[in-house]
C-alpha positions as CSV (number, residue, x, y, z in Angstrom):
1,M,22.7,-0.2,-3.0
2,Q,21.7,2.9,-1.0
3,C,22.4,2.3,2.6
4,Q,21.3,5.5,4.2
5,P,17.7,6.9,4.2
6,P,17.3,10.3,2.5
7,A,17.1,13.4,4.7
8,S,13.6,14.3,5.7
9,N,11.9,17.3,4.1
10,R,8.7,16.7,6.0
11,A,6.9,19.7,7.2
12,P,5.4,19.7,10.8
13,G,2.1,17.9,10.9
14,E,2.7,15.8,7.8
15,T,1.7,12.2,8.3
16,P,2.2,8.6,7.1
17,S,1.5,6.3,4.2
18,G,2.1,8.8,1.4
19,L,-0.6,11.1,2.6
20,R,-0.5,14.6,4.2
21,P,-3.9,15.2,6.0
22,S,-4.3,18.0,8.5
23,G,-3.2,16.8,11.9
24,P,-1.4,17.6,15.1
25,P,2.0,19.2,15.3
26,L,5.0,16.9,15.4
27,A,5.3,17.3,19.2
28,Q,1.9,15.5,19.5
29,Y,2.6,12.9,16.8
30,A,2.7,9.9,19.1
31,S,-0.5,10.9,20.9
32,V,-2.7,10.5,17.8
33,A,-3.3,7.2,16.1
34,H,-1.8,6.9,12.6
35,V,-2.8,4.3,10.0
36,A,0.6,2.8,9.4
37,R,1.1,2.1,13.1
38,V,-2.4,0.8,13.7
39,Y,-1.9,-1.5,10.7
40,D,1.4,-2.6,12.2
41,Y,-0.3,-3.5,15.5
42,L,-3.0,-5.5,13.7
43,L,-0.2,-7.5,12.1
44,G,1.4,-8.2,15.4
45,G,4.2,-5.6,15.0
46,K,5.8,-3.5,17.7
47,D,6.4,-0.2,15.9
48,N,3.4,1.6,17.4
49,F,2.3,3.8,20.3
50,A,-0.4,3.6,22.9
51,A,-2.8,5.7,20.8
52,D,-2.4,3.3,17.9
53,R,-2.9,0.3,20.1
54,E,-6.1,1.8,21.6
55,A,-7.5,2.6,18.2
56,A,-6.7,-0.9,16.9
57,E,-8.3,-2.5,20.0
58,Q,-11.5,-0.5,19.4
59,A,-11.4,-1.5,15.8
60,M,-11.2,-5.2,16.7
61,R,-14.1,-4.9,19.1
62,I,-16.3,-3.3,16.5
63,N,-15.2,-5.4,13.6
64,P,-13.5,-8.7,14.5
65,A,-12.7,-9.3,10.9
66,V,-10.2,-6.5,10.8
67,V,-7.2,-8.6,11.9
68,P,-7.8,-11.4,9.3
69,T,-8.4,-8.6,6.8
70,A,-5.1,-7.0,7.5
71,R,-3.3,-10.4,7.3
72,A,-5.1,-11.4,4.1
73,N,-4.1,-8.1,2.6
74,R,-0.4,-8.7,3.5
75,A,-0.6,-12.2,2.1
76,F,-2.2,-10.8,-1.1
77,L,0.7,-8.3,-1.5
78,A,3.2,-11.2,-1.3
79,R,1.3,-13.5,-3.7
80,A,0.8,-10.7,-6.2
81,T,4.4,-9.6,-6.1
82,R,5.5,-13.1,-6.7
83,Y,3.1,-13.3,-9.7
84,L,4.4,-10.1,-11.1
85,T,8.0,-11.3,-10.9
86,A,7.7,-15.0,-11.7
87,E,4.8,-15.0,-14.2
88,A,4.5,-11.4,-15.6
89,G,8.3,-11.0,-15.8
90,L,8.5,-7.6,-14.1
91,R,11.8,-6.5,-12.6
92,Q,10.8,-3.0,-11.4
93,F,8.5,-2.1,-8.6
94,L,7.1,1.2,-7.2
95,D,5.4,0.7,-3.9
96,I,3.4,3.8,-2.7
97,G,2.3,3.8,0.9
98,T,4.8,1.3,2.0
99,G,4.0,1.3,5.8
100,M,6.1,-0.4,8.4
101,P,8.5,-3.2,7.3
102,A,7.0,-6.6,7.9
103,G,7.5,-10.1,6.7
104,S,7.6,-10.7,2.9
105,N,8.6,-7.1,2.0
106,I,8.4,-6.5,-1.8
107,H,12.1,-6.5,-2.4
108,E,12.4,-9.7,-0.5
109,V,9.7,-11.5,-2.5
110,A,10.8,-10.0,-5.9
111,Q,14.5,-10.6,-5.4
112,S,13.9,-14.1,-4.2
113,V,12.7,-14.8,-7.7
114,A,14.8,-12.3,-9.7
115,P,17.7,-10.9,-7.7
116,Q,18.2,-8.1,-10.2
117,S,14.8,-6.6,-9.4
118,R,14.7,-2.9,-8.5
119,V,12.2,-1.6,-5.8
120,V,11.4,2.0,-4.8
121,Y,9.4,2.4,-1.6
122,V,7.4,5.6,-1.1
123,D,5.9,6.8,2.2
124,H,5.5,9.9,4.3
125,D,5.6,8.5,7.8
126,P,8.7,9.6,9.8
127,I,8.7,6.3,11.6
128,V,8.6,4.4,8.3
129,L,11.5,6.6,7.3
130,S,13.4,5.6,10.4
131,H,13.1,2.0,9.2
132,A,14.3,2.8,5.7
133,R,17.5,0.9,6.2
134,A,15.6,-2.4,6.5
135,L,13.8,-1.6,3.3
136,L,17.0,-0.7,1.5
137,I,18.8,-4.0,2.0
138,S,18.9,-5.2,-1.6
139,A,20.4,-8.3,-3.2
140,P,23.7,-7.3,-4.7
141,E,22.3,-7.7,-8.3
142,G,19.4,-5.4,-7.6
143,R,18.7,-2.1,-6.0
144,T,16.2,-0.5,-3.6
145,D,15.5,3.1,-2.7
146,F,13.2,5.0,-0.5
147,V,11.3,8.2,-1.4
148,E,9.7,10.4,1.2
149,A,6.7,11.8,-0.7
150,D,2.9,12.4,-0.9
151,L,0.7,10.1,-3.0
152,R,-1.4,13.2,-3.9
153,Q,1.7,14.6,-5.7
154,P,2.4,11.8,-8.2
155,L,4.7,13.8,-10.5
156,P,7.4,14.3,-7.9
157,I,7.1,10.6,-6.9
158,L,7.7,9.6,-10.5
159,A,10.6,12.0,-10.9
160,E,12.3,10.7,-7.7
161,A,11.6,7.1,-8.6
162,A,13.3,7.6,-12.0
163,R,16.6,7.7,-10.2
164,T,16.2,3.9,-9.7
165,L,13.6,2.8,-12.2
166,D,13.5,3.0,-16.0
167,F,10.0,4.1,-16.9
168,G,10.7,3.3,-20.5
169,R,10.3,-0.3,-19.5
170,P,7.5,-2.1,-17.6
171,V,7.1,-1.1,-13.9
172,A,4.7,-2.5,-11.3
173,V,2.9,0.2,-9.3
174,I,1.7,-1.0,-6.0
175,L,-1.2,0.7,-4.2
176,T,-2.2,-1.6,-1.5
177,A,-4.4,-0.3,1.4
178,I,-3.7,3.3,0.5
179,L,-6.4,4.6,-1.9
180,H,-9.1,4.3,0.7
181,L,-7.2,7.0,2.6
182,V,-7.6,9.4,-0.3
183,Q,-10.7,11.6,-0.1
184,D,-12.9,12.1,-3.1
185,A,-12.0,15.8,-3.0
186,D,-8.3,14.8,-3.7
187,Q,-9.4,13.1,-7.0
188,P,-8.0,9.6,-6.4
189,Y,-9.0,8.4,-9.8
190,Q,-7.1,11.2,-11.4
191,L,-4.0,10.4,-9.3
192,V,-4.1,6.8,-10.5
193,R,-4.5,7.9,-14.1
194,Q,-1.4,10.2,-13.8
195,L,0.6,7.3,-12.5
196,V,-0.6,4.9,-15.2
197,G,0.0,7.5,-17.8
198,A,3.7,7.5,-17.0
199,L,4.0,3.7,-17.4
200,A,5.2,1.8,-20.4
201,P,2.9,-0.8,-22.0
202,G,3.2,-4.1,-20.1
203,S,3.4,-2.4,-16.8
204,C,1.1,-3.5,-14.0
205,V,-1.0,-1.9,-11.3
206,M,-1.7,-3.7,-8.0
207,I,-4.5,-2.3,-5.8
208,S,-6.3,-3.4,-2.6
209,H,-9.0,-1.2,-1.1
210,A,-11.3,-1.4,2.0
211,A,-14.7,-2.5,1.0
212,A,-18.1,-0.7,1.5
213,D,-20.0,-3.7,0.4
214,I,-18.6,-6.8,2.1
215,G,-19.9,-8.0,5.4
216,N,-22.8,-6.8,7.6
217,G,-21.8,-3.2,8.1
218,D,-19.1,-3.8,10.7
219,M,-16.5,-2.3,8.4
220,A,-18.5,0.9,8.1
221,S,-19.0,1.2,11.8
222,M,-15.3,0.5,12.4
223,A,-14.2,3.1,9.8
224,S,-16.5,5.7,11.4
225,R,-14.9,5.2,14.8
226,L,-11.3,5.1,13.4
227,N,-12.1,8.4,11.6
228,E,-12.6,9.9,15.0
229,L,-9.3,8.5,16.4
230,M,-6.9,8.6,13.5
231,A,-5.1,11.4,11.7
232,Q,-6.2,9.9,8.4
233,Q,-9.8,9.5,7.2
234,T,-10.9,6.3,5.6
235,V,-13.3,6.2,2.6
236,L,-14.9,2.8,2.0
237,R,-15.7,2.1,-1.6
238,T,-17.8,-0.5,-3.4
239,R,-16.5,-3.1,-5.8
240,E,-17.8,-1.0,-8.7
241,Q,-16.0,2.1,-7.4
242,V,-12.8,0.2,-6.9
243,A,-13.1,-1.2,-10.4
244,G,-12.9,2.4,-11.6
245,F,-9.2,2.6,-10.6
246,F,-8.5,0.0,-13.3
247,A,-10.1,1.9,-16.1
248,G,-8.2,1.3,-19.3
249,L,-6.2,-1.6,-17.9
250,D,-6.7,-5.3,-18.4
251,L,-7.4,-7.2,-15.2
252,V,-5.6,-10.5,-14.8
253,E,-7.4,-13.5,-13.5
254,P,-9.3,-13.8,-11.2
255,G,-10.2,-10.2,-11.7
256,L,-11.3,-7.9,-9.0
257,V,-12.1,-10.1,-5.9
258,R,-11.7,-10.1,-2.2
259,V,-8.0,-10.0,-1.2
260,A,-8.4,-13.6,0.2
261,D,-9.7,-14.8,-3.1
262,W,-6.9,-13.5,-5.3
263,R,-5.0,-16.7,-6.2
264,P,-5.0,-18.1,-2.7
265,A,-2.2,-20.5,-1.9
266,L,-4.5,-22.7,0.3
267,A,-8.2,-23.2,0.6
268,T,-7.9,-21.9,4.2
269,D,-6.6,-18.6,2.8
270,A,-9.8,-18.1,0.8
271,A,-11.9,-18.9,3.9
272,S,-10.7,-15.6,5.5
273,P,-13.5,-13.1,6.2
274,A,-11.4,-10.4,4.6
275,Q,-13.2,-7.1,3.8
276,M,-11.1,-5.6,1.1
277,W,-11.2,-5.7,-2.7
278,A,-8.0,-6.5,-4.7
279,G,-6.8,-6.8,-8.2
280,V,-3.9,-6.7,-10.5
281,A,-4.1,-5.3,-14.0
282,I,-1.8,-4.8,-17.1
283,K,-1.4,-1.7,-19.1
284,P,-2.1,-2.9,-22.7
285,Q,-0.2,-2.0,-25.9
286,R,-3.2,0.0,-27.3
């Protein structure tokens, strides 16, 4: 088990959740809202600054569904990880855009089912990096690691993750609440294809994505305002557009649905007004 986070090679101005948009210099980092910390606040966390809290409060005023959406997404992550471990039989996980540690982290869920599971977390937020020790506490039979890297450079991610994961065997790639932070100019579909291309048959891809076509437009209004406040820019996409990320993969039941509708544990879970699409798919043998 690795107990120390790797040394940072982050350049000034680089920012969180596996992305490196243009932004303020490091000295101003805390004064600009960042998506990982805003999300942390929405989940009730404390690893955030005043700028993040103000952005989150404005988001909640514009779109009251944003808090249940964040919670539903976190619950989906836990349910889908349990499915991948207990039903799909996977023992290797690559989580890109990890965000702040919260309840039901991937290694906790996976290793509660299969203690030998291996998990690699990837993020580019210096505050997430500072919490890497919490993410690296593995069951003795398994292993966890942390890679500081940019989603838009998938080949280095794969090379670093190969220190811990065997890409000759099935791996689950987790891309929850991250692809809507990738602009069209950065070719998000090509990035996903590169990641999938490195995976063995039987591997799985888990995706959740902010929706352009759920609700009454509050999500779009909120995203527009957050794009003025945050270092990252959000791109909402329709269900059809999100489905494009699963091209060549076989979606497992119930397919591409709202995060709250993906195998909900309780009927009350499905009643959430969540405004994100989600799905899990398998890389076929063909």
